[in-house]
Backbone as CSV, one residue per row, in Angstrom:
resi,resn,N_x,N_y,N_z,CA_x,CA_y,CA_z,C_x,C_y,C_z
1,MET,-22.596,-21.801,6.611,-23.731,-21.126,7.198,-23.742,-19.679,6.733
2,THR,-24.845,-19.242,6.221,-24.989,-17.876,5.743,-25.747,-17.061,6.779
3,LEU,-25.169,-15.932,7.160,-25.815,-15.030,8.104,-26.373,-13.839,7.361
4,ALA,-27.496,-13.319,7.830,-28.103,-12.147,7.196,-27.825,-10.908,8.036
5,TYR,-27.557,-9.802,7.369,-27.323,-8.520,8.017,-28.280,-7.507,7.406
6,ASN,-28.698,-6.553,8.193,-29.571,-5.492,7.713,-28.978,-4.143,8.115
7,PRO,-27.864,-3.749,7.503,-27.244,-2.482,7.882,-28.026,-1.287,7.348
8,LEU,-27.944,-0.190,8.073,-28.537,1.055,7.601,-27.574,1.642,6.580
9,SER,-28.032,1.893,5.384,-27.192,2.391,4.298,-27.699,3.741,3.834
10,LEU,-26.850,4.479,3.181,-27.227,5.759,2.597,-27.214,5.592,1.083
11,LEU,-28.359,5.735,0.455,-28.436,5.573,-0.991,-27.733,6.755,-1.659
12,LEU,-26.769,6.476,-2.516,-25.991,7.532,-3.156,-26.833,8.405,-4.081
13,VAL,-27.805,7.824,-4.725,-28.616,8.573,-5.681,-29.507,9.582,-4.972
14,THR,-30.190,9.127,-3.904,-31.162,9.996,-3.233,-30.633,10.620,-1.945
15,GLY,-29.619,9.997,-1.342,-29.105,10.475,-0.069,-29.994,10.119,1.106
16,ILE,-30.973,9.273,0.873,-31.919,8.885,1.912,-31.456,7.565,2.545
17,PRO,-31.460,7.499,3.880,-31.090,6.239,4.546,-32.088,5.134,4.231
18,LYS,-31.596,3.921,4.100,-32.451,2.779,3.819,-31.789,1.534,4.381
19,ILE,-32.593,0.624,4.880,-32.067,-0.647,5.370,-32.020,-1.619,4.195
20,LEU,-30.834,-2.180,3.963,-30.642,-3.151,2.881,-30.283,-4.497,3.492
21,ALA,-30.787,-5.558,2.948,-30.455,-6.900,3.420,-29.268,-7.428,2.628
22,ILE,-28.231,-7.818,3.342,-27.079,-8.477,2.721,-26.751,-9.702,3.559
23,ASP,-26.106,-10.681,2.957,-25.749,-11.862,3.729,-24.228,-12.024,3.765
24,SER,-23.794,-12.947,4.596,-22.358,-13.137,4.795,-21.647,-13.551,3.509
25,GLU,-22.340,-14.251,2.616,-21.717,-14.649,1.347,-21.411,-13.425,0.487
26,GLU,-22.307,-12.437,0.481,-22.060,-11.202,-0.268,-20.872,-10.434,0.314
27,ILE,-20.780,-10.433,1.629,-19.653,-9.764,2.277,-18.355,-10.491,1.946
28,ARG,-18.387,-11.816,2.032,-17.208,-12.633,1.717,-16.727,-12.350,0.297
29,GLU,-17.662,-12.281,-0.637,-17.312,-11.996,-2.029,-16.730,-10.586,-2.176
30,ALA,-17.302,-9.631,-1.468,-16.861,-8.245,-1.584,-15.441,-8.029,-1.065
31,ILE,-15.031,-8.815,-0.074,-13.694,-8.615,0.508,-12.687,-9.692,0.097
32,SER,-13.073,-10.563,-0.825,-12.202,-11.687,-1.196,-10.841,-11.241,-1.743
33,GLU,-10.801,-10.184,-2.543,-9.513,-9.716,-3.078,-8.597,-9.227,-1.964
34,GLN,-9.163,-8.529,-0.992,-8.351,-8.038,0.119,-7.838,-9.189,0.980
35,ILE,-8.662,-10.213,1.168,-8.231,-11.386,1.937,-7.103,-12.102,1.204
36,GLU,-7.227,-12.244,-0.108,-6.160,-12.857,-0.903,-4.877,-12.045,-0.784
37,ALA,-4.993,-10.729,-0.778,-3.810,-9.865,-0.642,-3.158,-10.059,0.721
38,ILE,-3.960,-10.206,1.761,-3.407,-10.449,3.104,-2.640,-11.761,3.122
39,VAL,-3.232,-12.807,2.570,-2.581,-14.126,2.549,-1.270,-14.058,1.772
40,GLU,-1.279,-13.434,0.607,-0.063,-13.327,-0.203,1.011,-12.497,0.503
41,THR,0.608,-11.436,1.176,1.568,-10.597,1.898,2.207,-11.365,3.048
42,VAL,1.420,-12.161,3.743,1.975,-12.994,4.821,2.985,-13.979,4.243
43,LYS,2.650,-14.622,3.123,3.576,-15.571,2.496,4.881,-14.890,2.087
44,ILE,4.784,-13.711,1.493,5.984,-12.972,1.071,6.829,-12.594,2.282
45,ALA,6.162,-12.106,3.332,6.895,-11.733,4.547,7.616,-12.943,5.142
46,LEU,6.959,-14.094,5.141,7.595,-15.302,5.677,8.785,-15.730,4.821
47,GLU,8.659,-15.596,3.511,9.766,-15.955,2.613,10.984,-15.061,2.840
48,GLN,10.747,-13.816,3.225,11.828,-12.852,3.405,12.328,-12.772,4.848
49,THR,11.772,-13.577,5.727,12.138,-13.550,7.139,13.491,-14.223,7.348
50,PRO,14.396,-13.573,8.100,15.697,-14.197,8.393,15.511,-15.532,9.128
51,PRO,16.403,-16.497,8.891,16.248,-17.847,9.453,16.068,-17.880,10.972
52,GLU,16.797,-17.034,11.699,16.693,-17.076,13.166,15.299,-16.630,13.647
53,LEU,14.704,-15.700,12.944,13.348,-15.261,13.286,12.317,-16.270,12.785
54,ALA,12.574,-16.856,11.630,11.661,-17.858,11.067,11.523,-19.045,12.020
55,ALA,12.613,-19.426,12.666,12.567,-20.542,13.621,11.628,-20.213,14.779
56,ASP,11.679,-18.981,15.264,10.765,-18.565,16.338,9.319,-18.593,15.871
57,ILE,9.086,-18.161,14.638,7.716,-18.144,14.110,7.183,-19.566,13.972
58,VAL,8.028,-20.477,13.522,7.610,-21.876,13.400,7.268,-22.442,14.777
59,ASP,8.079,-22.098,15.789,7.853,-22.606,17.147,6.639,-21.972,17.816
60,ARG,6.528,-20.662,17.707,5.503,-19.920,18.456,4.280,-19.549,17.634
61,GLY,4.428,-19.508,16.324,3.313,-19.163,15.461,3.137,-17.670,15.284
62,ILE,2.034,-17.303,14.695,1.694,-15.912,14.403,0.455,-15.563,15.215
63,VAL,0.475,-14.373,15.820,-0.669,-13.893,16.581,-1.315,-12.761,15.795
64,LEU,-2.602,-12.892,15.501,-3.329,-11.862,14.778,-3.884,-10.834,15.756
65,THR,-3.708,-9.562,15.424,-4.244,-8.473,16.226,-4.933,-7.479,15.298
66,GLY,-5.608,-6.510,15.861,-6.248,-5.471,15.065,-7.574,-5.934,14.490
67,GLY,-8.213,-5.048,13.760,-9.527,-5.318,13.208,-9.562,-6.500,12.263
68,GLY,-8.499,-6.702,11.496,-8.453,-7.834,10.574,-8.542,-9.167,11.284
69,ALA,-8.056,-9.213,12.514,-8.119,-10.452,13.293,-9.557,-10.848,13.603
70,LEU,-10.473,-9.888,13.505,-11.877,-10.157,13.795,-12.615,-10.762,12.607
71,LEU,-11.971,-10.822,11.442,-12.608,-11.433,10.270,-12.757,-12.935,10.505
72,LYS,-13.970,-13.407,10.379,-14.271,-14.810,10.675,-13.431,-15.745,9.809
73,ASN,-12.758,-16.672,10.478,-11.960,-17.745,9.859,-10.686,-17.266,9.162
74,LEU,-10.296,-16.010,9.343,-9.020,-15.579,8.767,-7.879,-16.380,9.374
75,ASP,-7.942,-16.645,10.672,-6.903,-17.444,11.316,-6.822,-18.837,10.706
76,LYS,-7.962,-19.448,10.425,-7.969,-20.794,9.830,-7.386,-20.762,8.415
77,LEU,-7.748,-19.752,7.642,-7.227,-19.628,6.274,-5.712,-19.453,6.296
78,LEU,-5.215,-18.581,7.158,-3.762,-18.365,7.236,-3.047,-19.619,7.735
79,ARG,-3.665,-20.358,8.637,-3.082,-21.610,9.123,-2.978,-22.616,7.977
80,GLU,-4.037,-22.717,7.173,-4.032,-23.642,6.033,-2.992,-23.239,4.993
81,GLU,-2.911,-21.948,4.706,-2.017,-21.461,3.653,-0.549,-21.463,4.071
82,SER,-0.278,-21.230,5.353,1.117,-21.117,5.804,1.636,-22.383,6.463
83,GLY,0.737,-23.204,6.985,1.165,-24.386,7.727,1.689,-24.052,9.110
84,LEU,1.460,-22.826,9.561,1.962,-22.371,10.860,0.812,-22.241,11.856
85,PRO,1.144,-22.311,13.149,0.105,-22.053,14.145,-0.299,-20.576,14.102
86,ILE,-1.581,-20.319,14.035,-2.103,-18.951,13.994,-3.113,-18.824,15.125
87,THR,-2.957,-17.794,15.946,-3.924,-17.538,17.008,-4.401,-16.096,16.925
88,VAL,-5.564,-15.859,17.487,-6.123,-14.509,17.567,-6.031,-14.089,19.022
89,THR,-5.460,-12.922,19.259,-5.350,-12.429,20.624,-6.738,-12.213,21.221
90,GLU,-6.828,-12.238,22.536,-8.122,-12.163,23.220,-8.906,-10.891,22.882
91,ASP,-8.221,-9.768,22.771,-8.880,-8.491,22.479,-8.084,-7.776,21.385
92,PRO,-8.308,-8.168,20.119,-7.475,-7.673,19.016,-7.397,-6.152,18.897
93,LEU,-8.479,-5.457,19.127,-8.472,-4.006,18.956,-7.666,-3.317,20.059
94,SER,-7.794,-3.789,21.282,-7.055,-3.172,22.389,-5.560,-3.444,22.291
95,THR,-5.182,-4.617,21.792,-3.754,-4.928,21.735,-3.013,-3.983,20.799
96,VAL,-3.657,-3.545,19.749,-3.023,-2.588,18.835,-2.773,-1.273,19.557
97,ALA,-3.782,-0.784,20.255,-3.648,0.485,20.980,-2.609,0.365,22.090
98,LEU,-2.639,-0.722,22.830,-1.678,-0.905,23.927,-0.252,-1.026,23.397
99,GLY,-0.077,-1.777,22.312,1.255,-1.921,21.719,1.775,-0.607,21.176
100,SER,0.908,0.171,20.557,1.311,1.487,20.048,1.735,2.393,21.193
101,GLY,0.990,2.336,22.277,1.341,3.137,23.446,2.689,2.748,24.018
102,LYS,2.972,1.446,24.074,4.266,0.981,24.583,5.402,1.451,23.685
103,MET,5.183,1.434,22.380,6.230,1.899,21.464,6.469,3.399,21.629
104,LEU,5.427,4.158,21.859,5.595,5.594,22.079,6.344,5.871,23.373
105,ASP,6.208,4.977,24.351,6.958,5.099,25.597,8.426,4.726,25.400
106,SER,8.739,4.045,24.305,10.102,3.571,24.043,10.580,4.078,22.688
107,LEU,10.570,5.373,22.487,10.918,5.939,21.182,12.342,5.611,20.746
108,GLU,13.261,5.497,21.696,14.647,5.165,21.326,14.728,3.775,20.700
109,ILE,14.011,2.834,21.241,13.979,1.493,20.660,13.307,1.533,19.304
110,LEU,12.226,2.288,19.195,11.505,2.400,17.936,12.427,2.968,16.852
111,LYS,13.218,3.953,17.179,14.139,4.550,16.201,15.152,3.538,15.688
112,GLN,15.520,2.574,16.516,16.496,1.550,16.132,15.925,0.542,15.144
113,ILE,14.615,0.314,15.209,14.033,-0.733,14.370,13.259,-0.216,13.170
114,VAL,13.038,1.084,13.110,12.265,1.670,11.998,13.105,1.613,10.726
115,ILE,12.491,1.151,9.661,13.133,1.116,8.352,12.573,2.279,7.550
116,VAL,13.450,3.156,7.112,13.002,4.340,6.358,13.150,4.112,4.885
């Protein structure tokens, strides 16, 4: 299914705002390299994961958070590519902020796990 979008754009040549029609297929094509990079990075991270943590990931799966989690069907693509359960948290944008806040409240723990 192709969806149409009409975002307000700023023409670089004239600097005048203009509404341009784009569809979801054009967006998909424009971000395809970045999506491929995300998939490859997940695969590399899984390959480098210690066995004891890998077992937890196999059992519990991966939870997507942040703005990337809002990309349509990213969870399905990662599930297909990894063979692991992938879920999207209920409010991906808030979970990032809340998790960051919790880490700032626990700086001593953060110092123990940070890789420099």
